[in-house]
N, C-alpha and C positions, 0 to 999 in steps of 0.2 A: 339411600342405603345405609350410610354412616350415621343418621339419627335413630335408625332401628337398632344398629349395634350398639350406640351409647346408651339407648333406653334399656335394651337386654342387659348392658353391665350394670346400669343403675337398679334394675331389679335385682340381679344377684346381689349386689353390695347389699341391698335391704335385707335379703336372706340371710346374709353373713351377719348383719346386725342383730338379727332376731337370734343367730347362733352365739352371739356374745353373750346375750343374756342367760343362755344356757350354761354357759362357761362360768358364768358368776354365780348363779343360782342353782346349778345342777345338783340332783340329789346324790349322785354317786360319781366316783372317778370313771366309771365306763361312759355315762352320759357327758360327761366333760371332754373325754377323749374323742367321742364321736363328733361334739361340737368344734373342737380343734381341726379335726380332720374336714368338717365342713367349712371351716374357715380358710384352711388351706387350698381346698378344691376350689372355692368360690373366690378366693383372691386370685388364682391363676386363671379360672375363666374370665374374669372381669378384665384383668390384665390383659389378655391376648384379644378380647373384644375391642377395648379401647385401642390397642395396638392396630388392629386392623381397621378400625374407623378412622384413625389419624395418620396411618401410615408411618409410624414410628418404627424405626429398626432397632434389632438388639432386644426387644421384649421377650422373644422366644427363649432367649438364654436365662433371663431372670425367672421365667415361668418354669424352665426346666429346674433351676437351683431351688425353687419354691416346692416344686414336687419331690425332689429329692429329699428335702427337709420334711416334707409330710411324712414319706415312706418311713424315714429313719426315727421319727416321733413315734408311729405306730409300732415299729419294731421294738424301741425302748419300753413302751408302754406293756407289750406283751411278754416281755422278758421280766419286766419288773413285777407284774401280777400273777406270771406263773409260779405254782408251787415248787419249792426246792426239794430235790430228791435226796434221800439220805445216803450218805457216802458209806459204801459197802466194801471199801478196800481195807478196812481193819477187821480182824476175827474178833467174833463175839466173846464176852467173858464166859470161861469155862471150856472153851475149844481148845 
């Protein structure tokens, strides 16, 4: 069973490597952001698979930290890409 888990982790790391190409050569920022999300998700999945195959303790904490970083990266991208709203607190000229 551990051989299957390690093979699955290797396959996931292969897809992450393909995502790295998209990060470097992506046509736009959205494509690059989605590739970074793939990188985060793939690294979490492969980390958990390797930990389950080898019996390493504490990998769940590292995976949780990577998941939080990936979520914060998505929120930061959405906030930076959102159009800014005009400030309506000051009255317009002539009022």
